[in-house]
DRENTORKOL-3810 file (N, C-alpha, C; in nm, 4 decimals):
REM DRENTORKOL-3810
@n.u->17.7909; n.v->-0.9237; n.w->2.8755; ca.u->17.8678; ca.v->-0.9406; ca.w->2.9952; c.u->17.7757; c.v->-0.9988; c.w->3.1064
@n.u->17.6696; n.v->-0.9295; n.w->3.1194; ca.u->17.5591; ca.v->-0.9876; ca.w->3.2426; c.u->17.5056; c.v->-1.0861; c.w->3.1872
@n.u->17.4446; n.v->-1.0648; n.w->3.0599; ca.u->17.3475; ca.v->-1.1712; ca.w->3.0055; c.u->17.4582; c.v->-1.3313; c.w->3.0343
@n.u->17.5992; n.v->-1.3069; n.w->2.9671; ca.u->17.6646; ca.v->-1.4134; ca.w->2.9120; c.u->17.7065; c.v->-1.4731; c.w->3.0920
@n.u->17.6747; n.v->-1.4042; n.w->3.1882; ca.u->17.7358; ca.v->-1.4401; ca.w->3.3109; c.u->17.5980; c.v->-1.5361; c.w->3.3418
@n.u->17.5209; n.v->-1.5194; n.w->3.3566; ca.u->17.3701; ca.v->-1.5399; ca.w->3.4036; c.u->17.3433; c.v->-1.6446; c.w->3.3345
@n.u->17.3561; n.v->-1.6399; n.w->3.1946; ca.u->17.3554; ca.v->-1.7556; ca.w->3.0984; c.u->17.4252; c.v->-1.9087; c.w->3.1120
@n.u->17.5893; n.v->-1.8604; n.w->3.0908; ca.u->17.6818; ca.v->-1.9561; ca.w->3.0755; c.u->17.6989; c.v->-1.9984; c.w->3.2486
@n.u->17.7199; n.v->-1.9069; n.w->3.3495; ca.u->17.7584; ca.v->-1.9741; ca.w->3.4680; c.u->17.6770; c.v->-2.0254; c.w->3.5551
@n.u->17.5398; n.v->-1.9387; n.w->3.5293; ca.u->17.4681; ca.v->-1.9644; ca.w->3.6211; c.u->17.3586; c.v->-2.0518; c.w->3.5923
@n.u->17.3638; n.v->-2.0773; n.w->3.4145; ca.u->17.2678; ca.v->-2.1407; ca.w->3.3490; c.u->17.1255; c.v->-2.1112; c.w->3.3921
@n.u->17.0912; n.v->-1.9964; n.w->3.3914; ca.u->16.9244; ca.v->-1.9241; ca.w->3.4207; c.u->16.9118; c.v->-1.8772; c.w->3.2661
@n.u->16.7691; n.v->-1.8774; n.w->3.2386; ca.u->16.6962; ca.v->-1.9027; ca.w->3.1271; c.u->16.6921; c.v->-1.7425; c.w->3.1386
@n.u->16.7155; n.v->-1.6808; n.w->3.0386; ca.u->16.7267; ca.v->-1.5028; ca.w->3.0478; c.u->16.6651; c.v->-1.4352; c.w->2.8897
@n.u->16.6119; n.v->-1.3219; n.w->2.9196; ca.u->16.5512; ca.v->-1.2954; ca.w->2.7976; c.u->16.6436; c.v->-1.1722; c.w->2.7739
@n.u->16.6851; n.v->-1.1021; n.w->2.6682; ca.u->16.7952; ca.v->-1.0556; ca.w->2.6490; c.u->16.7218; c.v->-0.8907; c.w->2.6221
@n.u->16.6286; n.v->-0.8534; n.w->2.5775; ca.u->16.5665; ca.v->-0.7676; ca.w->2.5997; c.u->16.5521; c.v->-0.7435; c.w->2.7583
@n.u->16.5057; n.v->-0.7664; n.w->2.8496; ca.u->16.4678; ca.v->-0.7214; ca.w->2.9717; c.u->16.5534; c.v->-0.7430; c.w->3.0754
@n.u->16.6863; n.v->-0.8502; n.w->3.0226; ca.u->16.8596; ca.v->-0.8673; ca.w->3.1369; c.u->16.8727; c.v->-0.7964; c.w->3.0975
@n.u->16.9030; n.v->-0.6769; n.w->3.1375; ca.u->17.0303; ca.v->-0.5410; ca.w->3.1222; c.u->17.0279; c.v->-0.4818; c.w->3.2044
@n.u->17.1296; n.v->-0.3981; n.w->3.2106; ca.u->17.1353; ca.v->-0.3045; ca.w->3.3022; c.u->17.0605; c.v->-0.1265; c.w->3.2661
@n.u->16.9764; n.v->-0.0844; n.w->3.3434; ca.u->16.9220; ca.v->0.0657; ca.w->3.3077; c.u->16.9818; c.v->0.1382; c.w->3.3995
@n.u->16.9479; n.v->0.2998; n.w->3.3633; ca.u->16.9660; ca.v->0.3859; ca.w->3.4530; c.u->16.7939; c.v->0.3905; c.w->3.5357
@n.u->16.7931; n.v->0.4273; n.w->3.6723; ca.u->16.6903; ca.v->0.4491; ca.w->3.7257; c.u->16.5718; c.v->0.5032; c.w->3.6694
@n.u->16.6637; n.v->0.6336; n.w->3.5770; ca.u->16.5313; ca.v->0.7265; ca.w->3.5231; c.u->16.4634; c.v->0.6618; c.w->3.4275
@n.u->16.5265; n.v->0.5256; n.w->3.3131; ca.u->16.4972; ca.v->0.4484; ca.w->3.1922; c.u->16.4314; c.v->0.3536; c.w->3.2645
@n.u->16.3724; n.v->0.3050; n.w->3.3708; ca.u->16.3199; ca.v->0.2006; ca.w->3.4161; c.u->16.2202; c.v->0.2003; c.w->3.4989
@n.u->16.1255; n.v->0.1326; n.w->3.4315; ca.u->15.9871; ca.v->0.1104; ca.w->3.5385; c.u->15.9433; c.v->-0.0266; c.w->3.5805
@n.u->15.9045; n.v->-0.0500; n.w->3.6942; ca.u->15.9216; ca.v->-0.2327; ca.w->3.7240; c.u->15.7214; c.v->-0.2129; c.w->3.8149
@n.u->15.6767; n.v->-0.2618; n.w->3.7409; ca.u->15.5008; ca.v->-0.2996; ca.w->3.8167; c.u->15.4186; c.v->-0.1366; c.w->3.8588
@n.u->15.4417; n.v->-0.0834; n.w->3.7425; ca.u->15.3713; ca.v->0.0776; ca.w->3.7549; c.u->15.4340; c.v->0.1544; c.w->3.8374
@n.u->15.5792; n.v->0.1604; n.w->3.8214; ca.u->15.6488; ca.v->0.2454; ca.w->3.9331; c.u->15.8055; c.v->0.3129; c.w->3.8454
@n.u->15.7954; n.v->0.3762; n.w->3.8954; ca.u->15.9006; ca.v->0.4913; ca.w->3.7737; c.u->16.0014; c.v->0.5647; c.w->3.8873
@n.u->16.1050; n.v->0.5899; n.w->3.8711; ca.u->16.1952; ca.v->0.6746; ca.w->3.9424; c.u->16.2316; c.v->0.7868; c.w->3.9176
@n.u->16.2462; n.v->0.8855; n.w->3.9862; ca.u->16.3118; ca.v->1.0427; ca.w->3.9471; c.u->16.3802; c.v->1.0534; c.w->4.0471
@n.u->16.5224; n.v->1.1962; n.w->3.9469; ca.u->16.6263; ca.v->1.2075; ca.w->4.0460; c.u->16.5492; c.v->1.2975; c.w->4.1557
@n.u->16.6529; n.v->1.2772; n.w->4.2911; ca.u->16.6210; ca.v->1.4183; ca.w->4.3504; c.u->16.6936; c.v->1.5241; c.w->4.3513
@n.u->16.6446; n.v->1.6170; n.w->4.3949; ca.u->16.7421; ca.v->1.7322; ca.w->4.3240; c.u->16.7701; c.v->1.8201; c.w->4.4591
@n.u->16.8588; n.v->1.7938; n.w->4.5308; ca.u->16.9042; ca.v->1.8602; ca.w->4.6575; c.u->17.0505; c.v->1.8875; c.w->4.6386
@n.u->17.0964; n.v->1.9939; n.w->4.7405; ca.u->17.2011; ca.v->2.0322; ca.w->4.7241; c.u->17.3407; c.v->1.9574; c.w->4.8144
@n.u->17.3963; n.v->1.8874; n.w->4.7802; ca.u->17.5115; ca.v->1.7802; ca.w->4.8113; c.u->17.4415; c.v->1.6240; c.w->4.8442
@n.u->17.3372; n.v->1.6414; n.w->4.7516; ca.u->17.3192; ca.v->1.4946; ca.w->4.7425; c.u->17.3042; c.v->1.4508; c.w->4.5903
@n.u->17.3477; n.v->1.3915; n.w->4.5541; ca.u->17.3767; ca.v->1.3111; ca.w->4.4409; c.u->17.3547; c.v->1.1186; c.w->4.3765
@n.u->17.2712; n.v->1.1193; n.w->4.2933; ca.u->17.2819; ca.v->0.9444; ca.w->4.2950; c.u->17.1880; c.v->0.9103; c.w->4.3811
@n.u->17.0586; n.v->0.9337; n.w->4.4097; ca.u->16.9612; ca.v->0.9219; ca.w->4.5187; c.u->16.7923; c.v->0.9581; c.w->4.4176
@n.u->16.7650; n.v->0.8554; n.w->4.4315; ca.u->16.5966; ca.v->0.8403; ca.w->4.3293; c.u->16.4952; c.v->0.8364; c.w->4.3928
@n.u->16.4128; n.v->0.9014; n.w->4.3936; ca.u->16.2582; ca.v->0.8903; ca.w->4.4389; c.u->16.1345; c.v->0.7823; c.w->4.3563
@n.u->16.0559; n.v->0.7153; n.w->4.3826; ca.u->15.9709; ca.v->0.6836; ca.w->4.3697; c.u->15.8357; c.v->0.7416; c.w->4.2939
@n.u->15.7998; n.v->0.6717; n.w->4.1890; ca.u->15.6816; ca.v->0.7729; ca.w->4.1770; c.u->15.5876; c.v->0.6521; c.w->4.0758
@n.u->15.4647; n.v->0.7054; n.w->4.0334; ca.u->15.4345; ca.v->0.6572; ca.w->3.9450; c.u->15.4186; c.v->0.6380; c.w->3.8338
@n.u->15.4326; n.v->0.5780; n.w->3.7698; ca.u->15.4909; ca.v->0.5638; ca.w->3.6449; c.u->15.3620; c.v->0.6273; c.w->3.5019
@n.u->15.4119; n.v->0.6819; n.w->3.3821; ca.u->15.3191; ca.v->0.7070; ca.w->3.2950; c.u->15.2053; c.v->0.6536; c.w->3.2723
@n.u->15.2616; n.v->0.5152; n.w->3.2440; ca.u->15.1033; ca.v->0.4057; ca.w->3.2010; c.u->15.0134; c.v->0.4016; c.w->3.3164
@n.u->15.0740; n.v->0.3990; n.w->3.4108; ca.u->14.9530; ca.v->0.3737; ca.w->3.5661; c.u->14.8827; c.v->0.4896; c.w->3.5524
@n.u->14.9343; n.v->0.6060; n.w->3.5543; ca.u->14.8935; ca.v->0.7232; ca.w->3.5424; c.u->14.7434; c.v->0.7244; c.w->3.4885
@n.u->14.8230; n.v->0.6828; n.w->3.3315; ca.u->14.6874; ca.v->0.7097; ca.w->3.2199; c.u->14.5953; c.v->0.6520; c.w->3.2193
@n.u->14.6025; n.v->0.4659; n.w->3.2908; ca.u->14.5305; ca.v->0.4253; ca.w->3.2961; c.u->14.3854; c.v->0.4902; c.w->3.4416
@n.u->14.4597; n.v->0.4968; n.w->3.5849; ca.u->14.3840; ca.v->0.5811; ca.w->3.6652; c.u->14.3144; c.v->0.6802; c.w->3.5778
@n.u->14.3383; n.v->0.8002; n.w->3.5186; ca.u->14.2799; ca.v->0.8867; ca.w->3.4676; c.u->14.1240; c.v->0.7935; c.w->3.3546
@n.u->14.1948; n.v->0.6805; n.w->3.2648; ca.u->14.0784; ca.v->0.6782; ca.w->3.2092; c.u->13.9812; c.v->0.6365; c.w->3.2548
@n.u->14.0362; n.v->0.5179; n.w->3.3940; ca.u->13.9238; ca.v->0.4484; ca.w->3.5011; c.u->13.8646; c.v->0.5738; c.w->3.5076
@n.u->13.8653; n.v->0.7050; n.w->3.5463; ca.u->13.8077; ca.v->0.7697; ca.w->3.6295; c.u->13.7102; c.v->0.8516; c.w->3.5027
@n.u->13.7590; n.v->0.8590; n.w->3.3732; ca.u->13.6632; ca.v->0.9148; ca.w->3.2908; c.u->13.5718; c.v->0.8236; c.w->3.2499
@n.u->13.6029; n.v->0.7081; n.w->3.2468; ca.u->13.4498; ca.v->0.6002; ca.w->3.2320; c.u->13.3634; c.v->0.6044; c.w->3.2857
@n.u->13.4105; n.v->0.5909; n.w->3.4434; ca.u->13.3071; ca.v->0.6360; ca.w->3.5476; c.u->13.2081; c.v->0.7925; c.w->3.5599
@n.u->13.3169; n.v->0.8995; n.w->3.5260; ca.u->13.2229; ca.v->1.0067; ca.w->3.4847; c.u->13.1551; c.v->1.0512; c.w->3.4087
@n.u->13.1527; n.v->0.9323; n.w->3.2952; ca.u->13.0525; ca.v->0.9508; ca.w->3.1898; c.u->12.9392; c.v->0.9798; c.w->3.1937
@n.u->12.8661; n.v->1.1043; n.w->3.1244; ca.u->12.7660; ca.v->1.0863; ca.w->3.1589; c.u->12.6272; c.v->1.0281; c.w->3.0780
@n.u->12.7160; n.v->0.9200; n.w->2.9887; ca.u->12.6166; ca.v->0.8421; ca.w->2.9547; c.u->12.5730; c.v->0.7309; c.w->2.9460
@n.u->12.6989; n.v->0.6592; n.w->3.1327; ca.u->12.6247; ca.v->0.5226; ca.w->3.1559; c.u->12.4974; c.v->0.5750; c.w->3.2867
@n.u->12.4617; n.v->0.4750; n.w->3.2183; ca.u->12.2832; ca.v->0.4442; ca.w->3.3082; c.u->12.3205; c.v->0.4004; c.w->3.4512
@n.u->12.3245; n.v->0.4999; n.w->3.5221; ca.u->12.3453; ca.v->0.4831; ca.w->3.6712; c.u->12.3201; c.v->0.6411; c.w->3.7776
@n.u->12.2786; n.v->0.5896; n.w->3.8775; ca.u->12.2146; ca.v->0.6868; ca.w->3.9364; c.u->12.3704; c.v->0.7507; c.w->4.0158
@n.u->12.3610; n.v->0.9140; n.w->4.0646; ca.u->12.4669; ca.v->0.9772; ca.w->4.1077; c.u->12.4763; c.v->0.9046; c.w->4.2202
@n.u->12.4278; n.v->0.8650; n.w->4.3341; ca.u->12.4564; ca.v->0.7747; ca.w->4.4193; c.u->12.5430; c.v->0.6537; c.w->4.3676
@n.u->12.5475; n.v->0.5621; n.w->4.3032; ca.u->12.5808; ca.v->0.5104; ca.w->4.2664; c.u->12.7227; c.v->0.5169; c.w->4.2222
@n.u->12.7074; n.v->0.6262; n.w->4.1225; ca.u->12.8558; ca.v->0.7029; ca.w->4.0672; c.u->12.9650; c.v->0.6645; c.w->4.1670
@n.u->12.9195; n.v->0.8336; n.w->4.2446; ca.u->12.9763; ca.v->0.8368; ca.w->4.3644; c.u->13.0360; c.v->0.7526; c.w->4.4553
@n.u->12.9514; n.v->0.6732; n.w->4.4486; ca.u->12.9974; ca.v->0.5568; ca.w->4.5357; c.u->13.1004; c.v->0.4732; c.w->4.4837
@n.u->13.0978; n.v->0.4380; n.w->4.3432; ca.u->13.2231; ca.v->0.3811; ca.w->4.2436; c.u->13.3340; c.v->0.4554; c.w->4.2109
@n.u->13.3324; n.v->0.5591; n.w->4.2643; ca.u->13.4434; ca.v->0.6549; ca.w->4.2586; c.u->13.5107; c.v->0.6388; c.w->4.3291
@n.u->13.4786; n.v->0.6813; n.w->4.4553; ca.u->13.5217; ca.v->0.6574; ca.w->4.5987; c.u->13.5944; c.v->0.5432; c.w->4.6008
@n.u->13.5308; n.v->0.4495; n.w->4.5348; ca.u->13.5733; ca.v->0.2634; ca.w->4.5709; c.u->13.6990; c.v->0.2649; c.w->4.4776
@n.u->13.7405; n.v->0.3788; n.w->4.3785; ca.u->13.8610; ca.v->0.3529; ca.w->4.2736; c.u->13.9574; c.v->0.4386; c.w->4.3297
@n.u->13.9264; n.v->0.5369; n.w->4.3798; ca.u->13.9774; ca.v->0.6823; ca.w->4.4477; c.u->14.0511; c.v->0.6011; c.w->4.5961
@n.u->13.9786; n.v->0.5414; n.w->4.6501; ca.u->14.0191; ca.v->0.4721; ca.w->4.7637; c.u->14.1443; c.v->0.3254; c.w->4.7467
@n.u->14.1226; n.v->0.2623; n.w->4.6322; ca.u->14.2291; ca.v->0.1608; ca.w->4.6194; c.u->14.3307; c.v->0.2194; c.w->4.5958
@n.u->14.3170; n.v->0.3434; n.w->4.5080; ca.u->14.4382; ca.v->0.3907; ca.w->4.4275; c.u->14.5403; c.v->0.4817; c.w->4.5466
@n.u->14.4598; n.v->0.5139; n.w->4.6114; ca.u->14.5390; ca.v->0.5710; ca.w->4.7348; c.u->14.6177; c.v->0.4738; c.w->4.8087
@n.u->14.5713; n.v->0.3741; n.w->4.8261; ca.u->14.6063; ca.v->0.2405; ca.w->4.9327; c.u->14.7270; c.v->0.1544; c.w->4.8430
@n.u->14.6987; n.v->0.2060; n.w->4.7227; ca.u->14.8119; ca.v->0.1134; ca.w->4.6530; c.u->14.9312; c.v->0.1744; c.w->4.6008
@n.u->14.9256; n.v->0.3177; n.w->4.6384; ca.u->15.0318; ca.v->0.3962; ca.w->4.5891; c.u->15.0321; c.v->0.5073; c.w->4.6880
@n.u->15.0072; n.v->0.4224; n.w->4.7774; ca.u->15.0722; ca.v->0.5347; ca.w->4.9454; c.u->15.2170; c.v->0.5217; c.w->4.9895
@n.u->15.3337; n.v->0.4566; n.w->4.9179; ca.u->15.4418; ca.v->0.4889; ca.w->4.9280; c.u->15.4767; c.v->0.5544; c.w->4.8944
@n.u->15.4360; n.v->0.5856; n.w->4.7216; ca.u->15.5360; ca.v->0.7097; ca.w->4.6469; c.u->15.4715; c.v->0.8076; c.w->4.6907
@n.u->15.5584; n.v->0.9586; n.w->4.5834; ca.u->15.4899; ca.v->1.0304; ca.w->4.5750; c.u->15.4626; c.v->1.0974; c.w->4.4292
@n.u->15.3098; n.v->1.1111; n.w->4.4677; ca.u->15.2208; ca.v->1.1652; ca.w->4.3214; c.u->15.2583; c.v->1.2875; c.w->4.2704
@n.u->15.2919; n.v->1.3909; n.w->4.3278; ca.u->15.3191; ca.v->1.5115; ca.w->4.2951; c.u->15.4607; c.v->1.4940; c.w->4.1613
@n.u->15.5384; n.v->1.4277; n.w->4.1247; ca.u->15.6519; ca.v->1.3977; ca.w->4.0712; c.u->15.5889; c.v->1.2504; c.w->3.9606
@n.u->15.5689; n.v->1.2622; n.w->3.8394; ca.u->15.5358; ca.v->1.1393; ca.w->3.7202; c.u->15.6830; c.v->1.1422; c.w->3.6459
@n.u->15.7129; n.v->0.9926; n.w->3.6360; ca.u->15.8107; ca.v->0.9293; ca.w->3.5161; c.u->15.8220; c.v->0.9843; c.w->3.4112
END
């Protein structure tokens, strides 16, 4: 229905796999995901969280920095780790990292 409207009425090129209606829990966009908020009397509200794929990518990057087999001094390693962590915090400042999608 939505696909036909976009294709025929608006004459927009669309990919059927990407152009559909999703529930927020099953939807990820640019490394962000959504989880429902569980509060008394609140229904249908969602919270922005880090997607599983982005979280895994961050963990892999930290593991690669802290490998003992990489030839670098402790000072260089800590400096690089600091840059990565600072970038992560700035990028994901608006979301709650306690919950993961």
